[in-house]
N, C-alpha and C positions, 0 to 999 in steps of 0.2 A: 718336827720328826714324830711326835707321838700320832698326830694324824695320820701322816703316810703310813705308818704302823698299822694302826688298825684299819687302815682301807687294804693294806695288803692282806691282814688276817681276813677281812670279811673277802676279799675277792677268793682266797685259798677255799673258804669255806663252803663258800658258794658254787663253784667251780663242780664238786662231785654231784651236787642237785640237778645244777643243768645238764651235766652230763647225763643222770640218771633219767632226768625226762625227755632228753631227746630219745634216750635209748628205748622210754614206753612208747613214746609217739611214735617210732619208727616200726616198732614191734606191731602196735595197733594198726597203722594205716597197711602193713603187710598183711594181717590176717583179715583185713576189710577189704582188700584189692579185690577180691573176686566179685564183691557186691558193688563196688565203687568203681566201675571201669570206663569214667566219664574224664571229658577233658577236663583241663583247668580252667578257671574263669580269671578275667583279668583281674588287678588289684582291688577294685571295689564291687566286685562280684557282678558286676552288670551284664556282659557279655562273655560268651565261651572263648577259648583261644582259637585264631584261626576263623572266626565267625561259624564255626560248626551248627549246623542245622539238624543234624540226623540225632545226637544225642539228646535224650530227655533232659538229662540233668549235668551240672559243671560243678566241681569242686573248689570252692575257692581256696586260695593260697595261704598257708596258716604263718603269722611271723615267725621268727626265732623265739621259743619259750614258750608259745601259745599252747594251752592243753585243750583245745576246742577244734574239730572237726565239722566245716560247715558245707552243707550240700544244698545248691540251689538249683531252683528250676531252669533250665533253659530257655530263654526269651524267644530265640529265633526258631525253634520248633514249632511246627504246623499242628500238630496236634496239642501241644502246651496253651498255642494262643486259641484253639478254639476252646478250649476248657475255660480260660480267662474271660473269654468273652461272654459265656454262657453266664458264668459266677458274677461279672459286673451287671448283667441284665438283672439279675436278681436284687443285688445292691441297688441299681437306679429304682427298682420297684419298690424298697424299701423306704428310700430317701422321698421319691414321691409320695409316699403314705405318709412321711414325716411332715413333709409340705403341706399335704391338706389339713394336717391336724394342726398345724402352726396357725395356718391362716383362717382356720375353724375358731381356734382358740383367741386369735386376734380379734376377729370380729366380735366375738361375745365380750371379749374385754373392754372394746369400744364403747358398746351398747351399755357395759355395767358401768364404766365409766360416764356414759350421759345420763344415765340415771341416779347415780349416787354422788358425782363429782368427785369420784375417788379412781385415783390411776388404780391399773391392775398390771401384775406381773404376767410376762407372755413367754414361754419356751421357744428358742429358734429351733434350727435345724443345725445339730453337730455332728461329728464322725461317728459318735454313738448309735446313731440312727441307720447307719451301715448294718447295725444289728451282729449278730451270730454268722452271718454270710461273709462280711467282710474280712472276720477273724479267721473262718474257716479258708479262705483264699491264702492268707498268710500262712495258717499251718500246713497248706497241701503244697503249698511252693517250697517248703525246705525240710532239711533234716537238720538238727542241731545235735551233735556228739560230743558231751563233756565226758574229759578223762580225768579221773581221779586216781591216787595210790598215796599209801602209807600213811593215812589220816586215822588216828584212834578213833575217831567218830566220824559218821556219815551222816550229814540231816540234810532232807529236801523237803521243799514245800510245794506238793500237787493240787493247783486248784481245781475246784469242779464238785461235782456231786456223787460220781463214782467212785468208790474207794479202790485205792491200789490192791492187787490181792498177787498171790503166787500162780503162774502158771506150772502147773504139775507136768505137762509134756515136754517143756524146756529142761534140758539136763542140768543146769546149773542154777544156782540161788537166784532170784529176782523177784520183781514186782512190777507189774505191767498193768495199764489202765486202758482202757478201751475211748476212743474219742466221744465227747459228749456236750451235750448243750445245758445249760444251767442258768438260772436267774441269780441275779447280784441285788440285795435289797438295798445294800450301800448307793449304788449307782442305779438302780430302778431299771437296769436293763438286762438284755439275756445276752450270754455269752458262749463261746465255742472253746473247750479244751481238747487240745490237740492230742495224738496217741502218744503215750510214754510207755518206755521200756526203761527199767533200770537193772544192770546186770550187776551182781556180786561174786567176784571171786577172791579166794583166800580165805584165810580163817577169821571168818566174820559170824557175829551173832546173827540168830534170824531177825530178818528186818519187823521192827515195830511198828502198825500203820495207827496213826490217832487223828481222828475228827478233830478239826479246829473249829473255833465259833464263827458261825457263818458257813461258809463253803470253804472246802479243801481241807486237806488231810498232812500231818508230817508222818514222814518217813525217815527212821531212826535206826542205824546199826551202829556196832562198834567191833574194833578187832578183839576177839576172845583170845587168841594165844598167837600173838605175831610170831612170824616165823624167822628163821636165823639168815633168810637172804637178803641182798639189797632192797627189794622190792617184797615188802609183807603181804600187801592186798592192792586192789584194783578193783574199781568201780566205772563201768561205764554206763552213762545215762544218755539215751535216746529220745529225742520230742520231733514229731511233725508228721510229714507223709505216711499215711499208714501204710500203703503200698510198697514203698521204698523201705520202710521199716522190718516189714516181714521179709524182705529179701535179704535185707542186713544180717538180720537173727539168723536167717537161714544160710546164708553162705559165709558168714564170719566164721574162722578157723580158731574156734574156743579154745581149743587144745593148745593152739600155739601161744595162745596168751597164759594159758597156766603153766607153760613153759618158764615164764618168767619170775612165777614165785618159788622156784626152785635153788 
């Protein structure tokens, strides 16, 4: 009986949060609708509804309770197919270079083993040999929009070598970072950091950006004076294709989202 009572209490307390999240996500989708006039994808994000070939993008349906909007490139669009083929050509070139390097290393190792009688380690060809080109394909083929609200502290890790910074021309508090390539000493490879935009709405302290050891930055802000409304602060984090991010930033009705905080 006690277990049933606790379960009922938990359900009662979770319902307002679920309703609030639904309200927030509905508002975000509505505010971003002018920038995302695309068909829905199937459940796994493979193809657009009705096999649409005209739309450049498709929006993956979000399960109930999810706070992420995922926009994916439409693989049936001819222009997208041409871009993908060109990008794959660069990856094939990187793999061929890695293959030649591995073969040369193998030949040297065999010669050294014959001379010394000791075996040598040889690096193979791995996914890392796709290089930054492979990561750029992935970055350019999606936009991920994370929606967070009512957190006393917002903390993000932004990889790369370009520090996130405030863009003064955008009217709301923000930190943004352009796409960039960087070398990772730990893996020994070159990586691609996708474009990223974080928009802060509500009574939040200015975001603090701190360099991490190696590559990357911490971005931290907190509620300075939580409002009296049900939604005290709202943060939108967007990552992925630069062109689509520009469109979302320009066409989103940010004033509509500020209404949530009243």
